[in-house]
N, C-alpha and C positions, 0 to 999 in steps of 0.2 A: 504494500500500500504506500501511499504518499507519506513521507516523513516530514510533515510541515510542523515546525516547532511552535507556531503560534495559533494552531487550530482551535484550541480551547478559548483563547482570548478573542479570536475572530467570531467564534460561536456566541460568546457572551455579548459582544458588541451587537451582533445581529439580533439576539434575543431582546436586548434593551431597546433597540430601534423599533423592533416589531411591537413591543409593549407600548412605546411612545405613540406609534402610528395607530394602534387600536384605541388608545385613550383619546387621541385627537379625532378619530372617526366617531367615537361615541359622543363626543362633545359637539360635533358639527351640527349644522341645521338641516342636514339631509333627512330624507324620509327614513322610517324604521327599516323598510325593506332594503334600501340602498346601504344603510349602515351595516345590516346583517350580511349583505353580499360582500362588502369591502372587508369586513372582519374575517369572513370565511376565506376570501382570497389571500389575505395576509397570513392566516394560520396555516393554510395548506401549501402555499408557495412563499415561504419566508423571505427569500431574497428578491425574487421576481415580484412578489406581491408588494413588498416595500417600495420597490422602484416604480411599479405601476401606480401605487397610491400617491407617491410623491409627484408623479407626472400628471395623473388624471383624477385623483381622488377629490372628495368634497373638501372645500376650504372653509 
């Protein structure tokens, strides 16, 4: 496998950014259905979901 020494740190950073994104989605003025959809996207696609939320998510 890959011997990436900072894998754990990178995982923690992604986890914290995903939690931040989920909190921001929950606090947004979007409809409940859109909030649920964004949260599911962020949970099931952690890195891609975070990038998509940053680019296209509710503000």
